N, C-alpha and C positions, 0 to 999 in steps of 0.2 A: 945193448937193448935186446930183449928177447923177441923172437919172431911171433910167438903165440903166448900172449899174456895169460890166456885161460889155462893152458897147460902149465905155465910157470907158477900160477897161483895155486893150482892143485898140488904141485910139488912143494910149494911153500907150506901149505896146510899139512901135508904129510909129514914134513919135518917138525912142524909144531906139535903134532899129535905124538910123534915118536919121542918128543921131549916132555910129554905129559901136559902140554899147554893147549887149551881149547878156546882161547880168546885172542883177538888181535884188533887193531884199529886200521882204518883205511890208510892213514899216514904210514903206519909200520909196513903194510903190504906194499905201498908205493915205493918206499925207501928200499925194501928188500929186493923188489923186482927191477927197479931202475927204469920204470916206464912212466908214462904221463898219467896225470890224475884221471883223465877221461878213460884211458885204457883200463886202469884199475877198476873204475866205477862200472865199466861194461862187463869186465870179467866177474866182478862181485855179483852183479845182477844175474848173470847166467847161473852161477852156483846157487844163488838164493832161489831162483825159480826151480831149480832141480831139487831143492831141499837139502843141499849139502851144508849150507850155512844159514844162519838167521841173524837178524839185526835188532836187538832189543831197543837200541836208541841209534840215532844217526851217527855213523862213523865208528860204531863199536859192534863187532861181529863175534858170533860164537860158532864153532864147528859143531854140527849136529851128527853124532854117531848113529849107526843104524838102529840101535835100541831105542832112540828117542825120535825117530822119523815121524811116528804117528803123533807125537806131541808137537812137532814142528819147531822145537827149541830145546835147549838144555833146561832141566828143572831150575827154578829160580835160585835155589840155594847153591847151585853149582856155578852161577855166573855173577850173582849180586856182589860177592866180595871183590872180584876183578873189576866190575863196573864202578863200584864206589871208590876203589883205589885209583882207577883211571881218572875219576872225577875229583879226587882229593877231598872226598866228603866223608866225615865220620858217620857211622851207621850201626845198627844192630837189628837182627831179626827179632820181632817182638809180638806182643798180643797173642792171637790165636796160633800164629806160626811158632812162636816160642813155646807156648803151652804144649803143642804137639811134641816138640823135642823133649819136653820134660815128662811126657807120658800121659798128658791130659788130652786125649784125642776125641772126646765126645762130640765136639763141634769141629768138623773138618772145614777149614776155611776155603772159600771159593777163590781167594786171592792170597798171594804171599804178602805178609804184612811186615813192612820195614820202617823202623824209626830213624829219622834223620834230623839234622840240626836246622836245615832250611827247606822251604817248600820245594817239592819236586812233583812233576806231573806223573800220574800213574802210567804204567807202560804195559803193552801187550806184545808177546813174542810167541807166535803160533797159538797154542792153547793156554799158554802161561800168562797169568795176570799178576802184576805186582802193584801194590798200593803203598804209598809213602805217607807217614804221619810225622808231624813236627814235634820234637821234644826239646823243651828249653833246657833240660838236664842231660842232654846227650853225652856230655863229657864226664858226668859224674855217675851215671848208671853202671853198676857192675855187670860185666858180661863174662861168658865162658865161650871157649872156641870148640866147636863141634866139627868133626871131620866129615867131609862129603867125598865122593869119588874124584872131585876136581880141586880139592884143597879144603881149608877150614873156613867156617863162617862164624861170625860173632853173633851170639844169642844172649838175650838178657837172662840173668840168673832166675831161678824159680821165684825168689823173693821180689826182684824187680819186675818180673812178669806179673805177679799178683797185683802189685801197685798199679802198673800200667793198665791192666784189665779193668780195674775200678775207675781209673782216671779217664779212660777212653771207652766207657761202657757202651756208648751209642754206636761205636764202630765194631762191636763184637756181638751184637744181638740183644743188648740190654742186661739188666741186673739178674734176671733169671738165668741167662746163659753164664754170666760171671759166677754166680753162686754154684752152678753145676761144675764149672771148670775148677773152681777153688776146692770143691769137695774132692776132685780127682788129683789136684795138685798138692793137697795138704801134706801128704807124706813126704814130699820133697822140701817143704818149707821149714826153715830154721827160725825159731822165735827170736833168738838174739840178732840174727841178720835182719829180720824184719824191723826190729827195734832200731838197729843202727841206721837203716835206710830212712826211717821216719824223719830224720833231721833234714833231709834234702827233698822230701815230698810235701806237697800242699797239705795242710792240716785236714781239710775235708776228706782227702784220699785216705788218710790214716784212720779217721773216724769210720768211714764207710767200709774199709777193708776189715777193720776189727769187728764191726757189727756183722758183716757177712760171714766171717770165719766162725763167730759164735753161732750164727744162724744155721750153719752146716755142721754143727756139733764138733767144732775144732777150737773150743775155748782156750785150751792150753797154748795154742799157737798165737792167740790174740792177747794173752795176759799182759805182756810187756807193752803192747800197743796201748792198752787201756791205761796203764800207769803213765805213759807218755802223754796221752790226751788229758788226763786228770791234772798233770803238772804244768802243761804248756798252753792250754787254751781255756777261755771262758766262753768262747763263741759257739753258738749252736748252728749246725749245718743241716741242710736237707739231704735225706738219703738219695733222692733223685732231684737234682737241681732244676730240671726243666719242668717239674710238676708243681702244682699249687701246694702250699703248706698249711693253709688255714684249716683248722678243725682236726688236725692229725695228732696222734699221740707222740710223746717225746720219750726218748730213751736217755735217761739221765746219765747212765754210765758212759755212753759214747757221745753225749751231747748232740744227739741227732733228732731231727723231726722225721719220724718214720712215715713218709707220705706215699708209700707203695708197699704192697704185699709181694714178698719175694718167694718164689718157689723154685727150688733146684729140681732138675729132672732126675728121675730115678736111674 
């Protein structure tokens, strides 16, 4: 047993960093140091108060290098993959956070947005905020892995991001914000991949996404979506499901009740 668990923990963290690892659990630290649970807890609290480590969730800790001391934590994309692996939970960075990775940075998110299969509480780590949103299609949504200084993070593809933005429009600032992001994201969108994804997306999402792409002068990207809507549904959807539909015009091509005016920001 070590005489000073604080010094021993510092040495343990140094070895982790030398190996390029910036995450660990309380259990791993206790096993490595061979001390009691209370001794590890006390040593962790000391380092946390000094700003050497941060704890996004109970029992999971990140080492905070000097360049992130002002943030009080690692950036979310640098610890979320390890956290979700430790939890055994499928995930991907989505919505505004994914849009940023794909070059649509008009709306900088105040929180890092993560899609998960089951509900999780939002977390705060220093100045870092992470929000989790449940996706029933978590296993089917295509992702790509993007490198960060601490490893790779799973991010929804541009096409999957476009669908999610429409489906979760209330979480990203409304349809005006979605239209603005789609205009920036459009050059990354592949019409065939959008069409292929239509099969796993709710039909109203397909209708709304196609309408919005046309609205931002990206009709070629939406052409195959319109074919899909024409072939596979007779149902009319509302552009904004939370708003009244009476007295509003209908778009026959997309089978939509256009119950809101959408304005993309310049």
